[in-house]
Structures are given as C-alpha cells and as structure tokens.
N, C-alpha and C positions, 0 to 999 in steps of 0.2 A: 374545597369549595364546591357546593352543590350547584348544579346548572339551574338557571332561572326557570327552565321548563318544568322542574320538579315542584314548583309552587302553584298555588291556586290562582294567583293574579300577580301582575307587575304594576308598580306605580312609580311615578316620577315625583321626587320631593326636592325642594330647595331649602338648604340649611344655612343658618347663620347664628351668631351670638350678639347680644346687646347688653350694655351695662346700664343699670339703673341704680340711683342712690338717693341719699337723704339731702343732697345738695339740690336746692330748688332750681328747676328749669324754667326760665322765663319764657313767656309766650305773649301773644296778643291779648289785650284786655279791652273791654268796651267801656267807654267813658264819654262824657259830653265834649263837644268840640272846644279845644283850648284848655282842657283840664288834664293835667298829668295823671295817668293812672297810678294808683298806689297798690302794690301787691306785697303780701308777706314774703319774706325771704329768710332762708337759713343756709348757712355755709358749713355743712357737716360733711366730711369726706369719708363716708362709709357706703360701700357699694355691694350689690349683688348682681349676678349675671343670669340672663335667660338664654338658654340654648333652645333653638326651635327648628322644626322642619315642617314645611307646608307644601301641600300638593294642590296645584292649580287644576289638576285633572279631577280629583274626587272631593276636594275641600277638606281632606283629612289633615290633622295637625298633631304634633307632639311637642310639648313644651316641658322643659325641666329647669328649675332654678338651681343655680350652683354658686358657691361662695367665691370662685375665681375662674379664670379662663386659662386652662392649661391642658396638656395632653391627658393627664389622669382623669380630669373631669369630662373631657371629650370622650374618652373611652367609656366612662360610666353612661354618658348620653347614648353612645352607639349601642351599648349592651341593653339599655332600657328600650331604645327604639327598635331593636331587633325583636323584642318581645311584644311590641305594639303591632297588632295584626301579624302574628307569627307565620301565617300561611301566605303572606304577601312578599314578593321579592321587591326590594326597595333600591331604586337608583337615586342616589343623593348627589345633587349638584351643589358645590360649595366653593368658597374662596380659597386662596392659597396660604391661609394662616399657617405659621410654622408648626403649631401643635396638631394641625389637620394631617400633617405628613410625618409625624414623629415615628421613628423606627420602632418604638415600644408598642404602637397600636396593633391590636389584633382585631381585624375587621370581621364581624360576624358573617356567617355563611349566606344570610339572606340580604346582604347589603353590598352594593358596589358604589364606590366614591368616584365622581367625575368632577374634575376641577375646572373652574372658570378661567379665562385668560387672566393673567396678572393685572392688578389695578383696574378692575372693571366692576365695581359694586353695582353700577347701574343695570347690569345684566341679571342681578339676583332679585327675584320677586320677594324674598324674605325681608329685604330692606324696606319694602313698602309696609309690611306687617309691623315692623318696629316703628315706622313713622306713625302708624295708626295708634299703637300703644303710647308713644311719646306725646302725641297730641292730647290724649286723655290724661297724661301724667303732668302736663304743663300747669304751672302756677299752683301746684298742690304741695302741701307740707306734710311730711311723714315723720313721726317722732322716733320710729324704730324700723329696723329691717323687717321685723315681724308684721308691722302695720303695712309696710310696702308689699309684703307677700300677700296680705289680705286683699290689697288693691289688685294684684295680678289675678287672684282667684276670681274676683268679681268681673274683671275685664275679660278673662278667658271665657266666662259663661256667655258673654255677648258675641263671641266669635263663632258664629255658626258655619257650617260647611259652605253655604252660599256666600257668606262674608269673605271667607278665605279664597274661594274661587274668584270673587269679584276683585278683591284687593290684589291678588297675585296674577291677574289677567295681563299677561305680556303677549304682544302680537307675535314675537319671534317663536313662541311655542305654538306650533300649528296643530291644534287639537284635532281638527276635522281631517287632517292629512294622515297623522300617525297613530292616533289613539281612538279606540272604540270603547264606549262606556256601556 
C-alpha cells in the first residue's frame, strides 16, 4: 500500500448502493381536492443496482450500474473507482454491508475504507443522493432495464458538482476545520 503522501490530492467520499427496478414506486401526485389520484402502476420484479461514491468536499462523483449487490461487483466498483482520478487518494466512508468486508476484496492502493457505526444510515450523505434519484424515479413506468439505464444517464447529467456538494452537505463534516480546497 502506498502512502497517501505519494498522491497529488486526498479526497473524502461517501459510498452506498441502491436498488432500482421496474416495479413502480408510488409518490405524491397533484389532483383536485377530493379527487383520488390515478397513477399508472406495474408490478414487475426486475432490478438493477447503482453503486455510487460522492464527495461533499469537491462535488466529485462516481456511479456504476451493476446487476446485483455482492462482493464481486463491489470489487469491480473499487477497481473502477481507483482509476477515477488516479492521482487522488480516496478515503471512502461506507456502511457495514457484509460484502464491503468480504475477505476476497483487494483494496486498491489509492483507496482506504472507513466504516460507519452499525445501523446508522443517517450518517451517510450518499443516502440523500439516492433520495434525490428516487424522487425523480417516482410514478414513472419503465418497460425494460435498458430504459431504466437511460433514465440514470439523463439524471446523472443533472447532477453537477454543486448539486452533489449541496445534497451531501452534512454539518458533522466540518469542511472549514479539516479541509482546504
């Protein structure tokens, strides 16, 4: 493992995964008072997963769509993420998912994993990014996983660095105390 000092920069990321599928996610709808809203619905149980890492410091993000959530796909994510800004040392804060701690994982040299306390998703700013995605996903019908992937591509284009910084803005990450940009 190379020392973080050997890299051009150091960045803090928060990582998480989220499941998206063809099953319609209900949300609020606008209708006249007293009128029951009618929304299209489909009950199809096919899913895809987004693996993501987001930096409140720089607004940088890395997203990867995977067919399932397991150690093999997490390893693929880590390998791809290591190549994203390769001269940057990445500190990744993540939850205690079993596959995050799999013995088969080979952590790339420019990545360090830091685990949140158990059962504390409220401490992970990546959860807010998924809420943002799912809000745009609500009440929509997708006929295929490919169509859903197209939705991700469009939604990702809307996620600027300033959006990521704003969405991931958690007070317990004292930017002015520890980080200089």
